[in-house]
N, C-alpha and C positions, 0 to 999 in steps of 0.2 A: 913417343916424348917430341911434343912439337919445340920448335923455338922459336925463338920471342918474335922473326917476323910470319914464322903461320899465326902463332892465335893475333897477334895485328889485323893479321889477312879477314882473321874468319870476325874477326868481334867487328871490324867491318862493313863482311859481308851481309851481319849478321842486323848491326848497325838500318842498311841501307834494303835488307830486307822489307825490315817492320816498316822501316817510313814509306816505302810503295803500301804496305798491308793500312796502315796512317791515312794516306791517302785514300784507298778503297773505301773503307770507313768511309770517314769524314764525305767525298760525293755522293757515299749511297742514302746520307745521314740527309745531305742537303738537296738533291732530292725528291726522298721520301715526305722531308717537310714543305714542300716549293708543289707535292702531289698531295697531303694533304688541304692548304692554305686557297689551288684551283677547286678545290672537289668531289679530284680525283680517288682518292682515298677518305674515304671517311670511320673519321677514332669511331672508337669499341671499345666497352668496359675488355674486361682478367678473365680470358677466358676460361678458368681454376672459377674466380671466387668472388667475379662482376663487378668487383669498386672499376674505380677507374684506374687506367692500362696506356702502361705506356707501350712503343716498338719494340720489336725482338727483329731483327735480320735473320732471314734464313740464310740466304745467300746474300752476297754484297754486292751482285753480281746482277744485279735483278730487285730493284726497289721494291714491286709490289708485290712482295713473297714473305711475308713477314703475318708472326703469328701478335699476338696483343697480352700482355701479362701484364700483372701489377706489382708493384715495386720485388716488393714482395718474395711470389714468383717465380717474376726474373730471375733474383738473388739464386732461386732456389734451384729452376732448370741450367743454369750454369754450372751449379755445382754436382747437379747431376746427370747429365751429360761430357761436361772438359770440355763447353762449345767456348771453348776464350779468345777465341783468332783472334 
């Protein structure tokens, strides 16, 4: 059984880890949007149904590694793959 100090320590570690992941995600999104504005990445349609799409990052360390899904298929992809980092 964990004591109070151990619980607080684990909570703070989890918060720090989540904070770091959020920073990495935000930086990748920023870089991707910048690449789109510069014309280095072309906005595409959904890979499944060919509707207006949004970006899905496979790897947040590589802003070029993206898939294009509409909102419905993007949510479905996350439900099916459990890729909710």
